[in-house]
N, C-alpha and C positions, 0 to 999 in steps of 0.2 A: 598063963592067963593073959599076959601082955600081948602074946602072939594072936590070941583070939580077938581081943579088942581092936588090934591094929587091922585085922582083916575086915571086921565089920565097918570100921571107919573108912577104909579104902573102898568098900562096896558102896557106901552112902555117897561119897563124893561123885563117882560117875553117874549114879542115879539122879542126883541133884542137877548135875550138868545136863543130862538128857532131858529132864523136865524143863529146865531153863530154855534149852534149844527148841523144844516142842512148842512152848508158849510163845517164844519169840517168832518162830516160823508162822504160827497161827495168826499172830498180830500183824506180821508183814503181809501175809496173804489177804487179810481183811483190809488193811490200809491200801494195798495195791488195787483191790476190787473197787473200793470207794474212789480212789483217785482216777481210775479208768472211767467211772461214770461221770466224774466231775469234768474230765477232759472232754468227753463227748458233748457235755452240755455247754461247753464254752464255744461250740461251733457257731459260725455266723448265723444270725437269725434265731438262736436259741433264746427263749424268754424265761425270765424267772417267774415262777408260778406260786400261788399261795400254798402253804403247807397244810391248811385245814382239810380235814377229811370231808369229802362231799356227802351231803345228806340226800335223802330220798327225793327231795324236790329241786335239787340243783342240776343244771345241765351238765352233761359229761364234758370235761375240758377238751378243747380242740387239740389236735396234734397233727404233725406232718413228719413222718419218719420213712426211712428207706426200707424197702422190702429186701428179700434175699437175692433179688436180681439187680439191686442197686437203683430201682425206680422209687420215686417219692410217692408215698401213699398218704392221702389226707383223710382225716376223720369225717370230712364233709361227705364222703362217699357213703357214710352210714345214715345220712339224713332220711328220716321217715321209715327206717327199718328197725325191727327189734335186733339188738346186738349184744354180744358179750365181748368184753375186753379182758384178756387173761395175761397177767404179768407172770413170767416163768423164766427158768434157766435150764439148760440141758444137763447141768451138773447137779440139779436139785432132785433128790429122791422122790419127794411127794409130787413134784411136777411131772416127773417121768411116770409115776404110778397113775396119776389121774388122766394123762393124755389119751390112752386108748378109749376111755369112756367118753371124753370130750369129742373125739373123732367120730365115735358111733352116734352120739346125739346130734352132732353137726350134720352128718350124712342123712340122718332121719328127718331133719327139719329144714335143711337148706332150700328145698323147693318151696317153702312157705315164706321166702323173703328174709329168713333169719341169717344174720352174719355173725361170724366168730373171728376175732382178730387176736392173735397171740403176739405179745410184745416181749421179745427176748431181752433179758437183762444180762446175757452172757457178755463178758468183756474180753477175757483172754482166750476164750474157747469158741469163738465164732466159727472156726473151721469145723467144729463138731455139729453145727446146725444142719447142714445138708444130710448127713447120715441119720440124724435124729428124725428129720422130716420123712425120709424114705422108709426108715424102720417102722415108723408109726403110721405111714400112709396118710400124712396130713395134707388135706386139700384146701384148708382154710388159709387165710392170709397170715403170714408171719412177718413181723417187722423187727428191726433192731431198735431197742429202746435207748433212752438217754436219761440223765438225771433230771432235766427239766420236765419231761413227761411224767416220770415217777413222782416228782414233787407236785405236779398239777393234780395228780390223782391221790392227793392226801398224804404225800410223802411215803409211797410204797417202800416199806423196809423189810417186809416178810413176803416170801414167795412160797407157793403160788398165792396170788391175790387176784380175785375175779370180780369184775364189775358187770352188773346186769343193767342194760340201758334200754328203756322203752322206745317206742316209735316216736314219742315226743322229744327224744334226745335227753331225757332226764334219767339220772341214775336211780334205779328202783331198789337195788340191793347190792351189797358188797359182801363177799365171802373171803375170809383170810384163812389160808391153809388148804390142806388137801380136801377135795370134794369128790365124793363117789358119784358114779354114773347116774344112779337113781335120783339123788339130790340135785345134781346138775340138770337133769332132764326136767324135773319138777319146776325149777326156777326158769328154765327156758320156756316151758309151756305157759307160765304166767305172763311172759312177754308177748306171746303170739296172739 
């Protein structure tokens, strides 16, 4: 009987150790992701922004971020156009799932002056972005996000998060989480 109890006790210790290591690893990954965003926001010219979620009558917060070619892209280019701003990451399963539908809807409406801007919140996996763009045949503008921009847009903490901006520059709707192609198309058509 003692031999049986000893074996169970020995089995529990490694299991407990494995669980501790898994939770510690998850915590460190999360902390590393957060610190990566904070470091980027500390860049010269980065401004602190209010953390309140924008309402339907508030203007979309301005931003100036680098695109995948290293060029600065300003939100002022969206002035007078219906636009969608989508916060995403290449490692995010719902983001990857909704992207083909976003590409299809963008291609259908881009001739009507519609703009779609993806803001990548990838920190450690930026090297994955070019492959993601090619695999999904993304033609719309993709920018590298930072903590200041995420805060300006109500403290984006869940991805994907999608903002629908009218021609007047005001946020008309916000969708948090996965959005299927038909729902996305319906929201875009409201902006046109």
